[in-house]
C-alpha positions in Angstrom: 0.0 28.8 -8.4 0.7 25.1 -8.4 -1.3 22.9 -5.9 0.6 21.2 -3.1 2.0 17.9 -4.4 2.2 15.2 -1.8 5.6 13.5 -1.2 5.7 10.4 -3.4 8.8 8.7 -2.2 10.1 7.4 1.1 13.6 6.3 2.1 14.2 4.8 5.4 17.9 4.6 6.4 19.1 4.1 10.0 22.6 5.3 10.1 24.7 4.4 13.1 24.6 0.8 14.3 23.0 -0.8 11.2 25.3 1.0 8.7 28.4 0.2 10.8 27.3 -3.5 11.0 26.8 -3.8 7.2 30.0 -2.0 6.4 32.1 -4.0 8.8 31.2 -7.0 6.7 32.3 -5.1 3.5 28.8 -5.9 2.2 26.6 -3.6 0.2 23.5 -2.4 2.0 20.4 -4.5 1.4 17.2 -2.9 0.5 13.6 -3.6 -0.2 12.4 -1.2 -2.9 8.8 -0.8 -4.2 7.7 1.2 -7.1 3.9 1.8 -7.3 1.6 4.3 -9.1 1.4 6.2 -5.8 5.1 6.5 -5.4 8.4 4.7 -4.5 9.7 3.5 -1.3 13.2 2.2 -0.2 13.6 0.4 3.1 16.9 -0.9 4.6 16.2 -4.6 5.2 18.3 -4.5 8.4 15.7 -2.1 9.8 12.7 -4.2 9.1 11.1 -5.6 12.2 8.1 -7.4 10.7 6.1 -7.9 7.5 2.4 -8.6 7.9 -0.7 -9.1 5.6 -4.3 -9.1 6.9 -7.8 -8.0 5.9 -10.7 -6.3 7.6 -14.0 -4.7 6.9 -14.6 -1.0 7.4 -18.1 0.3 8.3 -19.7 -2.6 6.5 -18.9 -0.9 3.2 -15.4 -2.0 2.2 -13.0 -4.9 2.7 -9.4 -3.7 3.2 -6.5 -6.0 2.3 -3.3 -4.5 3.9 0.4 -5.2 4.0 2.5 -3.5 6.7 6.3 -3.3 7.0 7.3 -2.2 10.5 10.8 -0.7 11.0 13.1 0.0 13.9 12.7 3.7 13.1 9.5 5.5 13.7 7.8 4.9 10.3 5.4 2.2 9.4 5.1 1.4 5.5 1.5 0.5 4.7 0.2 -0.8 1.3 -3.6 -1.5 0.8 -6.2 -2.5 -1.6 -9.8 -1.5 -1.0 -12.6 -3.7 -2.3 -16.2 -2.5 -1.9 -18.4 -5.0 -0.3 -20.7 -6.1 -3.2 -24.4 -5.5 -2.6 -26.5 -8.6 -3.2 -30.0 -9.0 -3.7 -31.7 -11.4 -1.2 -33.5 -12.9 -4.2 -31.8 -13.4 -7.6 -34.3 -11.4 -9.5 -33.0 -8.0 -8.3 -29.3 -8.8 -8.7 -29.1 -7.6 -12.4 -30.4 -4.2 -11.3 -27.7 -3.9 -8.6 -25.1 -5.0 -11.1 -26.3 -2.4 -13.6 -26.2 0.4 -11.0 -22.6 -0.6 -10.1 -21.6 -0.5 -13.9 -23.2 3.0 -14.3 -21.5 4.3 -11.3 -18.0 3.0 -12.5 -18.7 4.5 -16.0 -19.6 7.9 -14.6 -16.5 8.0 -12.4 -14.4 7.2 -15.4 -16.1 9.7 -17.7 -15.6 12.5 -15.2 -12.1 11.6 -14.1 -13.2 10.5 -10.7 -11.7 7.0 -11.0 -8.2 8.4 -10.6 -9.1 10.2 -7.4 -10.8 7.0 -6.1 -7.5 5.2 -6.4 -5.6 7.7 -4.2 -4.9 7.4 -0.5 -7.6 9.5 1.1 -7.3 10.9 4.6 -9.6 13.1 6.7 -7.4 15.2 8.9 -7.1 14.7 11.8 -9.4 11.7 12.1 -7.5 9.4 9.7 -4.1 10.9 9.7 -1.6 8.3 10.8 1.6 9.9 12.1 4.8 8.2 11.0 2.9 6.1 8.4 3.6 6.1 4.7 0.7 4.7 2.7 0.3 3.4 -0.8 -3.1 2.4 -2.2 -2.9 -0.3 -4.9 -5.3 -1.1 -7.7 -5.5 -4.9 -7.2 -5.0 -7.7 -4.7 -2.5 -9.2 -7.2 -0.4 -6.1 -6.8 -0.7 -6.2 -3.0 0.2 -9.9 -3.0 3.3 -9.1 -5.1 4.4 -6.4 -2.6 3.9 -8.8 0.4 5.8 -11.6 -1.4 8.8 -9.3 -2.1 8.9 -7.7 1.3 8.6 -11.1 3.0 11.3 -12.5 0.9 13.6 -9.6 1.6 12.9 -9.8 5.4 13.3 -13.5 5.7 16.3 -14.1 3.4 18.0 -10.7 4.1 18.4 -10.0 0.4 17.7 -7.0 -1.7 14.4 -7.2 -3.6 12.8 -4.7 -5.9 9.0 -4.9 -6.7 7.3 -2.9 -9.4 3.5 -2.8 -9.7 1.4 -0.9 -12.3 
């Protein structure tokens, strides 16, 4: 029996008024497309309401950098990158020990295949399930910035943009 595979793509199309508006101008539909390790997403630019980027700290343990694309439909597209808040020794002497423990943890995760699971979007139902939210977890802030810049350009200039991150 195959395990349940999560849906890895999203396509947001709002048919009636927006489609009629685009077709009345004989223009091809305009899309923002993202391709990420977690899946692909296509959003009709005419349905984008806002594009935002912000950061926050969760439980003092991780800094979250997040990009949101709000749409006129009922779906929010969220991309994020998690960065653990680095433990620091109050005195410089113990910092090398903290750094060594972090390196050992990363090596163990990699060796046992846990590093891939650590990069996936993780939810605890029903506590962290966000209805009408499609989420993509990225591996770097550079990838997140690339998504934001593409979505922002598509939104402001009303032009098709495709962004691919590894």
